[in-house]
C-alpha positions as YAML, in Angstrom:
chain: A
units: angstrom
residues:
- id: 1
  name: UNK
  ca: [0.00, 0.00, 0.00]
- id: 2
  name: UNK
  ca: [1.31, 3.46, -0.86]
- id: 3
  name: UNK
  ca: [1.18, 5.53, 2.34]
- id: 4
  name: UNK
  ca: [0.90, 8.91, 0.59]
- id: 5
  name: UNK
  ca: [-2.15, 7.84, -1.43]
- id: 6
  name: UNK
  ca: [-3.72, 6.25, 1.64]
- id: 7
  name: UNK
  ca: [-3.10, 9.35, 3.77]
- id: 8
  name: UNK
  ca: [-4.40, 11.64, 1.02]
- id: 9
  name: UNK
  ca: [-7.72, 9.79, 1.02]
- id: 10
  name: UNK
  ca: [-8.01, 10.39, 4.78]
- id: 11
  name: UNK
  ca: [-7.31, 14.12, 4.77]
- id: 12
  name: UNK
  ca: [-10.14, 16.60, 5.13]
- id: 13
  name: UNK
  ca: [-11.20, 17.91, 1.68]
- id: 14
  name: UNK
  ca: [-9.89, 21.45, 2.24]
- id: 15
  name: UNK
  ca: [-6.55, 20.13, 3.53]
- id: 16
  name: UNK
  ca: [-6.24, 17.89, 0.47]
- id: 17
  name: UNK
  ca: [-6.97, 20.79, -1.88]
- id: 18
  name: UNK
  ca: [-4.44, 22.99, -0.04]
- id: 19
  name: UNK
  ca: [-1.81, 20.26, -0.30]
- id: 20
  name: UNK
  ca: [-2.49, 19.86, -4.02]
- id: 21
  name: UNK
  ca: [-1.99, 23.59, -4.55]
- id: 22
  name: UNK
  ca: [1.42, 23.80, -2.81]
- id: 23
  name: UNK
  ca: [3.90, 24.95, -5.42]
- id: 24
  name: UNK
  ca: [7.03, 22.92, -5.95]
- id: 25
  name: UNK
  ca: [10.43, 24.37, -5.11]
- id: 26
  name: UNK
  ca: [13.04, 24.09, -7.86]
- id: 27
  name: UNK
  ca: [15.07, 22.01, -5.36]
- id: 28
  name: UNK
  ca: [12.30, 19.51, -4.60]
- id: 29
  name: UNK
  ca: [12.85, 17.41, -7.70]
- id: 30
  name: UNK
  ca: [10.62, 16.66, -10.69]
- id: 31
  name: UNK
  ca: [6.95, 15.92, -10.29]
- id: 32
  name: UNK
  ca: [6.49, 12.17, -10.54]
- id: 33
  name: UNK
  ca: [3.64, 12.03, -13.04]
- id: 34
  name: UNK
  ca: [4.22, 8.34, -13.73]
- id: 35
  name: UNK
  ca: [3.51, 7.43, -10.13]
- id: 36
  name: UNK
  ca: [0.13, 9.16, -10.30]
- id: 37
  name: UNK
  ca: [-0.87, 7.15, -13.35]
- id: 38
  name: UNK
  ca: [0.04, 3.96, -11.49]
- id: 39
  name: UNK
  ca: [-2.85, 4.68, -9.15]
- id: 40
  name: UNK
  ca: [-5.26, 5.57, -11.93]
- id: 41
  name: UNK
  ca: [-5.10, 9.37, -11.65]
- id: 42
  name: UNK
  ca: [-4.92, 11.96, -14.42]
- id: 43
  name: UNK
  ca: [-2.75, 14.87, -13.28]
- id: 44
  name: UNK
  ca: [-4.11, 18.38, -14.04]
- id: 45
  name: UNK
  ca: [-1.65, 20.76, -15.70]
- id: 46
  name: UNK
  ca: [-1.54, 23.44, -12.98]
- id: 47
  name: UNK
  ca: [-2.14, 23.17, -9.20]
- id: 48
  name: UNK
  ca: [-5.20, 25.14, -8.05]
- id: 49
  name: UNK
  ca: [-7.24, 25.45, -4.86]
- id: 50
  name: UNK
  ca: [-10.55, 24.90, -6.71]
- id: 51
  name: UNK
  ca: [-9.82, 21.29, -7.75]
- id: 52
  name: UNK
  ca: [-12.38, 18.58, -7.16]
- id: 53
  name: UNK
  ca: [-11.26, 15.79, -4.85]
- id: 54
  name: UNK
  ca: [-10.20, 13.42, -7.64]
- id: 55
  name: UNK
  ca: [-8.01, 16.11, -9.23]
- id: 56
  name: UNK
  ca: [-6.52, 17.01, -5.83]
- id: 57
  name: UNK
  ca: [-5.69, 13.36, -5.19]
- id: 58
  name: UNK
  ca: [-4.00, 13.21, -8.59]
- id: 59
  name: UNK
  ca: [-1.76, 16.16, -7.72]
- id: 60
  name: UNK
  ca: [-0.81, 14.75, -4.34]
- id: 61
  name: UNK
  ca: [-0.11, 11.29, -5.77]
- id: 62
  name: UNK
  ca: [1.83, 12.75, -8.68]
- id: 63
  name: UNK
  ca: [4.08, 14.85, -6.50]
- id: 64
  name: UNK
  ca: [4.59, 12.83, -3.31]
- id: 65
  name: UNK
  ca: [3.92, 9.14, -3.98]
- id: 66
  name: UNK
  ca: [7.65, 8.42, -3.56]
- id: 67
  name: UNK
  ca: [8.22, 11.08, -0.87]
- id: 68
  name: UNK
  ca: [6.21, 10.52, 2.31]
- id: 69
  name: UNK
  ca: [8.60, 12.82, 4.23]
- id: 70
  name: UNK
  ca: [7.99, 15.63, 1.76]
- id: 71
  name: UNK
  ca: [4.23, 15.32, 2.10]
- id: 72
  name: UNK
  ca: [4.30, 15.26, 5.90]
- id: 73
  name: UNK
  ca: [6.67, 18.23, 6.00]
- id: 74
  name: UNK
  ca: [4.17, 20.54, 4.32]
- id: 75
  name: UNK
  ca: [1.17, 19.56, 6.47]
- id: 76
  name: UNK
  ca: [0.27, 21.92, 9.32]
- id: 77
  name: UNK
  ca: [0.07, 20.69, 12.88]
- id: 78
  name: UNK
  ca: [-3.74, 20.71, 12.76]
- id: 79
  name: UNK
  ca: [-3.68, 18.66, 9.55]
- id: 80
  name: UNK
  ca: [-1.15, 16.24, 11.03]
- id: 81
  name: UNK
  ca: [-3.26, 15.79, 14.17]
- id: 82
  name: UNK
  ca: [-6.42, 15.22, 12.11]
- id: 83
  name: UNK
  ca: [-4.66, 12.59, 10.01]
- id: 84
  name: UNK
  ca: [-3.18, 10.91, 13.10]
- id: 85
  name: UNK
  ca: [-6.59, 10.76, 14.72]
- id: 86
  name: UNK
  ca: [-8.10, 9.03, 11.69]
- id: 87
  name: UNK
  ca: [-5.26, 6.50, 11.72]
- id: 88
  name: UNK
  ca: [-5.41, 5.81, 15.46]
- id: 89
  name: UNK
  ca: [-1.98, 7.35, 15.98]
- id: 90
  name: UNK
  ca: [-1.39, 9.45, 19.14]
- id: 91
  name: UNK
  ca: [-2.21, 13.09, 18.40]
- id: 92
  name: UNK
  ca: [-0.36, 14.87, 21.23]
- id: 93
  name: UNK
  ca: [2.98, 16.62, 20.83]
- id: 94
  name: UNK
  ca: [4.59, 19.08, 18.47]
- id: 95
  name: UNK
  ca: [4.49, 18.93, 14.67]
- id: 96
  name: UNK
  ca: [7.86, 17.17, 14.50]
- id: 97
  name: UNK
  ca: [6.66, 14.38, 16.78]
- id: 98
  name: UNK
  ca: [3.48, 13.92, 14.75]
- id: 99
  name: UNK
  ca: [5.49, 13.79, 11.52]
- id: 100
  name: UNK
  ca: [7.76, 11.12, 13.00]
- id: 101
  name: UNK
  ca: [4.82, 8.98, 14.18]
- id: 102
  name: UNK
  ca: [3.00, 9.30, 10.87]
- id: 103
  name: UNK
  ca: [6.15, 8.43, 8.94]
- id: 104
  name: UNK
  ca: [6.63, 5.33, 11.11]
- id: 105
  name: UNK
  ca: [2.99, 4.32, 10.60]
- id: 106
  name: UNK
  ca: [3.28, 4.85, 6.84]
- id: 107
  name: UNK
  ca: [6.54, 2.92, 6.66]
- id: 108
  name: UNK
  ca: [4.85, -0.02, 8.39]
- id: 109
  name: UNK
  ca: [1.97, 0.17, 5.91]
- id: 110
  name: UNK
  ca: [4.31, 0.10, 2.92]
- id: 111
  name: UNK
  ca: [6.48, -2.73, 4.26]
- id: 112
  name: UNK
  ca: [3.55, -4.87, 5.38]
- id: 113
  name: UNK
  ca: [4.89, -4.77, 8.92]
- id: 114
  name: UNK
  ca: [8.33, -6.09, 7.97]
- id: 115
  name: UNK
  ca: [11.52, -4.40, 9.17]
- id: 116
  name: UNK
  ca: [13.31, -3.34, 5.98]
- id: 117
  name: UNK
  ca: [16.94, -2.35, 5.60]
- id: 118
  name: UNK
  ca: [17.81, 1.33, 5.47]
- id: 119
  name: UNK
  ca: [18.83, 0.86, 1.83]
- id: 120
  name: UNK
  ca: [15.26, -0.12, 0.92]
- id: 121
  name: UNK
  ca: [13.44, 2.17, 3.34]
- id: 122
  name: UNK
  ca: [15.70, 5.06, 4.47]
- id: 123
  name: UNK
  ca: [14.67, 6.32, 7.88]
- id: 124
  name: UNK
  ca: [14.56, 10.09, 8.40]
- id: 125
  name: UNK
  ca: [15.86, 12.21, 11.23]
- id: 126
  name: UNK
  ca: [14.25, 15.41, 12.50]
- id: 127
  name: UNK
  ca: [16.00, 18.69, 11.73]
- id: 128
  name: UNK
  ca: [14.29, 22.04, 12.23]
- id: 129
  name: UNK
  ca: [11.01, 20.24, 12.95]
- id: 130
  name: UNK
  ca: [11.02, 18.48, 9.56]
- id: 131
  name: UNK
  ca: [11.82, 14.97, 8.39]
- id: 132
  name: UNK
  ca: [15.15, 14.72, 6.56]
- id: 133
  name: UNK
  ca: [16.47, 11.60, 4.86]
- id: 134
  name: UNK
  ca: [20.25, 11.32, 5.05]
- id: 135
  name: UNK
  ca: [21.99, 9.43, 2.28]
- id: 136
  name: UNK
  ca: [24.88, 7.21, 3.28]
- id: 137
  name: UNK
  ca: [28.38, 8.71, 3.04]
- id: 138
  name: UNK
  ca: [30.02, 8.42, -0.37]
- id: 139
  name: UNK
  ca: [33.55, 9.49, 0.58]
- id: 140
  name: UNK
  ca: [36.15, 9.51, 3.34]
- id: 141
  name: UNK
  ca: [35.64, 11.22, 6.71]
- id: 142
  name: UNK
  ca: [37.23, 10.98, 10.17]
- id: 143
  name: UNK
  ca: [35.98, 8.44, 12.73]
- id: 144
  name: UNK
  ca: [33.73, 9.57, 15.56]
- id: 145
  name: UNK
  ca: [33.75, 8.42, 19.18]
- id: 146
  name: UNK
  ca: [29.94, 8.66, 19.24]
- id: 147
  name: UNK
  ca: [27.06, 9.76, 17.00]
- id: 148
  name: UNK
  ca: [26.13, 12.49, 16.47]
- id: 149
  name: UNK
  ca: [29.58, 14.04, 16.68]
- id: 150
  name: UNK
  ca: [30.27, 16.23, 19.68]
- id: 151
  name: UNK
  ca: [31.57, 19.76, 19.31]
- id: 152
  name: UNK
  ca: [35.34, 19.19, 19.29]
- id: 153
  name: UNK
  ca: [37.59, 20.49, 22.07]
- id: 154
  name: UNK
  ca: [39.66, 23.55, 21.23]
- id: 155
  name: UNK
  ca: [42.88, 22.62, 19.43]
- id: 156
  name: UNK
  ca: [46.02, 24.64, 18.72]
- id: 157
  name: UNK
  ca: [46.68, 25.47, 15.05]
- id: 158
  name: UNK
  ca: [49.45, 23.43, 13.39]
- id: 159
  name: UNK
  ca: [49.97, 24.97, 9.95]
- id: 160
  name: UNK
  ca: [52.18, 22.80, 7.69]
- id: 161
  name: UNK
  ca: [55.46, 24.45, 6.70]
- id: 162
  name: UNK
  ca: [55.03, 23.20, 3.15]
- id: 163
  name: UNK
  ca: [52.03, 22.28, 1.02]
- id: 164
  name: UNK
  ca: [51.02, 18.66, 1.70]
- id: 165
  name: UNK
  ca: [52.57, 16.38, -0.91]
- id: 166
  name: UNK
  ca: [49.98, 13.59, -0.92]
- id: 167
  name: UNK
  ca: [46.25, 13.29, -0.35]
- id: 168
  name: UNK
  ca: [46.96, 11.39, 2.88]
- id: 169
  name: UNK
  ca: [49.07, 14.34, 4.05]
- id: 170
  name: UNK
  ca: [46.24, 16.74, 3.20]
- id: 171
  name: UNK
  ca: [43.70, 14.67, 5.15]
- id: 172
  name: UNK
  ca: [46.08, 14.44, 8.11]
- id: 173
  name: UNK
  ca: [46.23, 18.25, 8.07]
- id: 174
  name: UNK
  ca: [42.41, 18.29, 8.01]
- id: 175
  name: UNK
  ca: [42.41, 16.04, 11.10]
- id: 176
  name: UNK
  ca: [44.70, 18.50, 12.89]
- id: 177
  name: UNK
  ca: [42.41, 21.41, 11.94]
- id: 178
  name: UNK
  ca: [39.43, 19.95, 13.82]
- id: 179
  name: UNK
  ca: [38.75, 22.13, 16.85]
- id: 180
  name: UNK
  ca: [41.01, 24.98, 15.73]
- id: 181
  name: UNK
  ca: [39.44, 28.44, 16.12]
- id: 182
  name: UNK
  ca: [39.27, 30.47, 12.91]
- id: 183
  name: UNK
  ca: [39.10, 33.89, 14.56]
- id: 184
  name: UNK
  ca: [36.54, 36.59, 13.88]
- id: 185
  name: UNK
  ca: [35.41, 36.73, 10.28]
- id: 186
  name: UNK
  ca: [34.88, 40.46, 9.93]
- id: 187
  name: UNK
  ca: [33.25, 41.90, 6.80]
- id: 188
  name: UNK
  ca: [34.90, 39.38, 4.44]
- id: 189
  name: UNK
  ca: [32.49, 36.46, 4.12]
- id: 190
  name: UNK
  ca: [35.24, 34.31, 2.63]
- id: 191
  name: UNK
  ca: [37.69, 34.88, 5.48]
- id: 192
  name: UNK
  ca: [36.95, 31.67, 7.36]
- id: 193
  name: UNK
  ca: [37.28, 29.60, 4.20]
- id: 194
  name: UNK
  ca: [40.65, 31.19, 3.40]
- id: 195
  name: UNK
  ca: [41.92, 30.62, 6.93]
- id: 196
  name: UNK
  ca: [40.76, 27.01, 6.89]
- id: 197
  name: UNK
  ca: [42.59, 26.38, 3.61]
- id: 198
  name: UNK
  ca: [45.76, 27.88, 5.09]
- id: 199
  name: UNK
  ca: [45.44, 25.58, 8.11]
- id: 200
  name: UNK
  ca: [45.66, 22.68, 5.66]
- id: 201
  name: UNK
  ca: [48.73, 24.14, 3.95]
- id: 202
  name: UNK
  ca: [46.99, 24.89, 0.65]
- id: 203
  name: UNK
  ca: [48.79, 27.44, -1.51]
- id: 204
  name: UNK
  ca: [46.72, 30.29, -2.94]
- id: 205
  name: UNK
  ca: [47.30, 30.18, -6.70]
- id: 206
  name: UNK
  ca: [44.59, 32.63, -7.73]
- id: 207
  name: UNK
  ca: [44.00, 31.05, -11.13]
- id: 208
  name: UNK
  ca: [40.58, 29.49, -10.56]
- id: 209
  name: UNK
  ca: [41.78, 25.90, -10.21]
- id: 210
  name: UNK
  ca: [41.16, 23.69, -7.14]
- id: 211
  name: UNK
  ca: [43.04, 24.77, -4.03]
- id: 212
  name: UNK
  ca: [45.35, 21.82, -3.37]
- id: 213
  name: UNK
  ca: [47.70, 21.09, -6.28]
- id: 214
  name: UNK
  ca: [44.87, 21.73, -8.74]
- id: 215
  name: UNK
  ca: [43.23, 18.49, -7.61]
- id: 216
  name: UNK
  ca: [41.20, 19.13, -4.44]
- id: 217
  name: UNK
  ca: [38.99, 22.15, -3.79]
- id: 218
  name: UNK
  ca: [38.76, 23.06, -0.09]
- id: 219
  name: UNK
  ca: [35.39, 24.48, 0.99]
- id: 220
  name: UNK
  ca: [33.75, 25.18, 4.33]
- id: 221
  name: UNK
  ca: [30.06, 24.51, 4.89]
- id: 222
  name: UNK
  ca: [28.32, 26.11, 7.92]
- id: 223
  name: UNK
  ca: [26.67, 23.67, 10.34]
- id: 224
  name: UNK
  ca: [24.89, 23.98, 13.69]
- id: 225
  name: UNK
  ca: [23.61, 21.57, 16.34]
- id: 226
  name: UNK
  ca: [19.95, 21.04, 17.11]
- id: 227
  name: UNK
  ca: [18.87, 20.68, 20.77]
- id: 228
  name: UNK
  ca: [18.81, 16.93, 20.05]
- id: 229
  name: UNK
  ca: [22.54, 17.03, 19.24]
- id: 230
  name: UNK
  ca: [21.97, 16.35, 15.55]
- id: 231
  name: UNK
  ca: [23.72, 18.58, 13.04]
- id: 232
  name: UNK
  ca: [22.07, 20.55, 10.25]
- id: 233
  name: UNK
  ca: [23.38, 22.69, 7.38]
- id: 234
  name: UNK
  ca: [22.85, 26.38, 8.16]
- id: 235
  name: UNK
  ca: [23.00, 27.96, 4.70]
- id: 236
  name: UNK
  ca: [23.95, 27.37, 1.08]
- id: 237
  name: UNK
  ca: [27.74, 27.65, 0.62]
- id: 238
  name: UNK
  ca: [29.14, 29.65, -2.28]
- id: 239
  name: UNK
  ca: [31.04, 27.62, -4.89]
- id: 240
  name: UNK
  ca: [32.37, 30.23, -7.33]
- id: 241
  name: UNK
  ca: [31.57, 33.49, -9.04]
- id: 242
  name: UNK
  ca: [29.41, 32.90, -12.09]
- id: 243
  name: UNK
  ca: [31.87, 34.80, -14.29]
- id: 244
  name: UNK
  ca: [34.72, 32.44, -13.35]
- id: 245
  name: UNK
  ca: [33.24, 29.50, -15.24]
- id: 246
  name: UNK
  ca: [35.04, 27.06, -12.92]
- id: 247
  name: UNK
  ca: [32.11, 25.66, -10.95]
- id: 248
  name: UNK
  ca: [32.35, 22.06, -12.12]
- id: 249
  name: UNK
  ca: [36.14, 22.03, -11.74]
- id: 250
  name: UNK
  ca: [35.69, 23.00, -8.08]
- id: 251
  name: UNK
  ca: [33.32, 20.07, -7.49]
- id: 252
  name: UNK
  ca: [35.33, 17.29, -9.16]
- id: 253
  name: UNK
  ca: [37.02, 16.51, -5.84]
- id: 254
  name: UNK
  ca: [36.01, 18.62, -2.85]
- id: 255
  name: UNK
  ca: [37.23, 18.51, 0.72]
- id: 256
  name: UNK
  ca: [34.29, 19.88, 2.69]
- id: 257
  name: UNK
  ca: [35.14, 21.29, 6.13]
- id: 258
  name: UNK
  ca: [32.10, 21.42, 8.42]
- id: 259
  name: UNK
  ca: [32.35, 24.79, 10.18]
- id: 260
  name: UNK
  ca: [30.40, 25.70, 13.33]
- id: 261
  name: UNK
  ca: [29.99, 29.09, 14.99]
- id: 262
  name: UNK
  ca: [31.33, 29.66, 18.50]
- id: 263
  name: UNK
  ca: [30.76, 32.46, 20.98]
- id: 264
  name: UNK
  ca: [32.16, 35.96, 20.43]
- id: 265
  name: UNK
  ca: [31.97, 35.71, 16.65]
- id: 266
  name: UNK
  ca: [34.44, 32.82, 16.39]
- id: 267
  name: UNK
  ca: [34.11, 29.62, 14.39]
- id: 268
  name: UNK
  ca: [35.78, 26.21, 14.37]
- id: 269
  name: UNK
  ca: [36.14, 23.10, 12.22]
- id: 270
  name: UNK
  ca: [33.95, 20.20, 13.37]
- id: 271
  name: UNK
  ca: [34.85, 17.54, 10.80]
- id: 272
  name: UNK
  ca: [35.76, 16.96, 7.14]
- id: 273
  name: UNK
  ca: [34.36, 15.01, 4.19]
- id: 274
  name: UNK
  ca: [36.17, 14.20, 0.93]
- id: 275
  name: UNK
  ca: [33.69, 13.91, -1.93]
- id: 276
  name: UNK
  ca: [34.59, 12.79, -5.46]
- id: 277
  name: UNK
  ca: [32.53, 13.54, -8.58]
- id: 278
  name: UNK
  ca: [30.56, 10.60, -9.94]
- id: 279
  name: UNK
  ca: [27.28, 10.21, -11.88]
- id: 280
  name: UNK
  ca: [25.19, 10.60, -8.73]
- id: 281
  name: UNK
  ca: [27.02, 13.74, -7.60]
- id: 282
  name: UNK
  ca: [26.64, 15.11, -11.14]
- id: 283
  name: UNK
  ca: [22.87, 14.53, -10.90]
- id: 284
  name: UNK
  ca: [22.72, 16.24, -7.52]
- id: 285
  name: UNK
  ca: [24.79, 19.16, -8.76]
- id: 286
  name: UNK
  ca: [22.37, 19.74, -11.64]
- id: 287
  name: UNK
  ca: [19.51, 19.71, -9.15]
- id: 288
  name: UNK
  ca: [21.01, 21.87, -6.40]
- id: 289
  name: UNK
  ca: [23.38, 24.39, -8.02]
- id: 290
  name: UNK
  ca: [21.82, 27.84, -8.31]
- id: 291
  name: UNK
  ca: [22.87, 31.45, -8.75]
- id: 292
  name: UNK
  ca: [22.11, 34.60, -6.79]
- id: 293
  name: UNK
  ca: [23.75, 38.00, -6.28]
- id: 294
  name: UNK
  ca: [27.10, 37.83, -4.50]
- id: 295
  name: UNK
  ca: [28.78, 40.96, -3.19]
- id: 296
  name: UNK
  ca: [27.77, 44.31, -1.66]
- id: 297
  name: UNK
  ca: [24.26, 45.72, -1.92]
- id: 298
  name: UNK
  ca: [23.33, 46.67, -5.45]
- id: 299
  name: UNK
  ca: [25.98, 44.41, -6.99]
- id: 300
  name: UNK
  ca: [25.53, 43.01, -10.48]
- id: 301
  name: UNK
  ca: [27.86, 40.12, -9.73]
- id: 302
  name: UNK
  ca: [26.34, 36.67, -9.33]
- id: 303
  name: UNK
  ca: [27.69, 33.71, -7.44]
- id: 304
  name: UNK
  ca: [26.99, 29.99, -7.80]
- id: 305
  name: UNK
  ca: [25.76, 28.27, -4.63]
- id: 306
  name: UNK
  ca: [24.87, 24.72, -3.56]
- id: 307
  name: UNK
  ca: [21.48, 24.35, -1.90]
- id: 308
  name: UNK
  ca: [21.86, 22.89, 1.59]
- id: 309
  name: UNK
  ca: [19.75, 19.85, 0.71]
- id: 310
  name: UNK
  ca: [22.70, 18.69, -1.40]
- id: 311
  name: UNK
  ca: [24.56, 17.75, 1.77]
- id: 312
  name: UNK
  ca: [21.84, 15.39, 2.98]
- id: 313
  name: UNK
  ca: [21.66, 13.66, -0.41]
- id: 314
  name: UNK
  ca: [25.44, 13.57, -0.93]
- id: 315
  name: UNK
  ca: [26.19, 11.98, 2.45]
- id: 316
  name: UNK
  ca: [27.84, 14.79, 4.41]
- id: 317
  name: UNK
  ca: [25.08, 15.01, 7.04]
- id: 318
  name: UNK
  ca: [25.49, 11.31, 7.77]
- id: 319
  name: UNK
  ca: [29.19, 11.88, 8.52]
- id: 320
  name: UNK
  ca: [28.08, 14.26, 11.30]
- id: 321
  name: UNK
  ca: [24.96, 12.48, 12.59]
- id: 322
  name: UNK
  ca: [25.88, 8.86, 11.98]
- id: 323
  name: UNK
  ca: [25.15, 6.45, 9.12]
- id: 324
  name: UNK
  ca: [21.43, 6.08, 8.29]
- id: 325
  name: UNK
  ca: [21.38, 2.50, 9.65]
- id: 326
  name: UNK
  ca: [21.93, 3.90, 13.18]
- id: 327
  name: UNK
  ca: [18.69, 5.87, 13.12]
- id: 328
  name: UNK
  ca: [16.25, 3.08, 13.85]
- id: 329
  name: UNK
  ca: [13.52, 5.57, 14.65]
- id: 330
  name: UNK
  ca: [13.01, 9.08, 13.26]
- id: 331
  name: UNK
  ca: [14.81, 11.61, 15.44]
- id: 332
  name: UNK
  ca: [16.38, 8.90, 17.63]
...
């Protein structure tokens, strides 16, 4: 049984019509029209609030049949509680708790009560009150004493005298950078990234090629801890200026340094993740790369950014919160 279709049939008519009219973000992926047809629906061309119930069901099935988390994330607390009540699921608690219970109930429906592996039925965690599915790591990262990672103790900077000669040397420098304070950033938004690259011994070449020997780009990505201890991505990191034309070169092999804010305007390195380009990363890049103004107010310059959802799908979040197989229950 498809949980989204089943839940859609149980929603109040106005909630179903509202859900059908929710516009898709450019980062939410393509509408899955084929899935709607599997359930016998004809999908209307444009979402509207005045749809009849069959048309509204078609929209919901077409967009969310393969994304129960996405559907639950856009329901209000009142709508979640109504749906839980109709399913016999406890209705108390905050929206995040209701989403987690409804996901668990839907997962049981779809598996027929069987416990499936995380590869077949990825289990979400709760970040910012919403369900987030973390893909498994695809590259190297440092070990952790426990999951999620703790904020590292303060470490003294140990800048290499010379540029690291091998990738192993570079990653050893990244290990030594964990816990090092990066100082106050000031007005230069790229200051922390530049200081982090210097901590690793990368030489600034200024010719648009990757930072370390033209092979590995070094980038920081801002992260923060939830009250639960889980880590989330704070904002979309900049990749390059649009005029540079070097965006893909900077993503062929990227050493991502997870950077967390400290008190008094400081920041530190929490962990690292080495990610190589492959067909899946290429697909994610096409989905999540976007441009927006970059520079002072009124600038005509545009930068290329990676939407923060990239880091859940590309495995970085799992290197901070633990592999998906550890999360046996949403938010656990």
